[in-house]
Every structure is written in C-alpha cells, then in structure tokens.
C-alpha positions in Angstrom: -29.7 85.3 56.8 -33.7 85.3 57.7 -35.6 82.3 58.7 -39.2 81.7 58.2 -40.3 84.9 59.8 -39.9 87.7 58.1 -39.6 90.0 61.4 -36.0 88.0 62.5 -32.8 87.4 61.3 -30.7 84.5 62.5 -27.3 84.4 62.7 -24.4 81.7 63.8 -21.8 84.4 64.1 -20.4 86.0 67.2 -18.4 89.0 65.0 -21.4 89.6 63.3 -24.0 89.1 66.4 -22.3 91.6 68.0 -21.9 94.3 65.5 -25.8 93.9 65.0 -26.4 94.7 68.9 -23.8 97.8 67.9 -26.2 98.8 66.0 -29.0 98.4 67.5 -31.1 95.2 66.4 -32.1 93.4 69.6 -31.2 90.0 70.6 -34.2 87.3 71.1 -32.1 84.6 72.0 -28.8 83.3 71.6 -28.6 79.1 72.1 -24.8 76.8 71.5 -25.8 73.3 70.3 -22.2 71.3 69.8 -19.7 73.8 68.1 -23.0 76.1 66.4 -24.1 79.7 67.9 -27.2 80.4 67.3 -28.4 84.2 67.3 -31.8 85.6 67.2 -32.5 89.1 66.5 -35.7 91.0 66.2 -35.7 92.6 62.1 -38.7 94.3 62.0 -37.3 96.7 59.4 -35.8 94.2 57.9 -32.6 95.9 58.3 -30.2 93.2 59.4 -29.4 91.7 55.7 -28.3 94.9 54.8 -25.8 96.0 58.2 -24.1 92.5 57.2 -23.2 93.8 54.2 -21.5 96.7 55.9 -20.0 94.6 58.3 -18.5 92.4 55.8 -16.2 96.0 55.0 -15.7 97.4 58.1 -13.6 98.2 61.0 -15.3 95.5 62.9 -14.7 93.0 60.6 -10.7 93.6 60.3 -10.4 93.7 63.8 -12.7 89.8 64.7 -10.1 88.7 61.8 -7.1 90.0 63.5 -8.5 88.2 66.9 -9.1 84.7 65.4 -5.0 85.0 63.4 -3.7 86.3 67.4 -5.5 82.9 68.9 -4.6 80.9 66.2 -0.7 81.8 66.9 -1.6 81.4 70.5 -2.9 77.9 69.8 0.0 76.6 67.5 2.4 76.3 70.7 
C-alpha cells in the first residue's frame, strides 16, 4: 500500500517487508503499535507494488506459510 507520498511504500506484513528488503528497497522506519507492525520503505521507482505481487507467487511466500503453519501447531499444545 502506498501512502500519500508516492516516494514511499507502507506495509504491515512482516514477510512482505523482509521480501522487499531482499529485493533492495530501503527501509525508512519500522514501528509496532498494539498488535500491528508498520514498515515504511523508500520507493522512488514505484516498484514496491509490483514486488508485492511478485511476492504472492514466490517461494518466499510459501516458506512464510509453512512457518506460520508450524508455529500454529506448536501453539495448539
């Protein structure tokens, strides 16, 4: 999701934020409020939205899904 500033991109998804870092975007800030994260990236080339769609079909997204499933199994006990 972009904010009012077209030069930045905001996400609340930890896995997507890690993916964007891997793809070379620069993290400007990271905050946690209550149960919500907020990651703000510099996005001068407006590529973050495209990268977020790439993330959905990537092995990295599958890996994140498996991590969440395993964590869920551990918390069921």
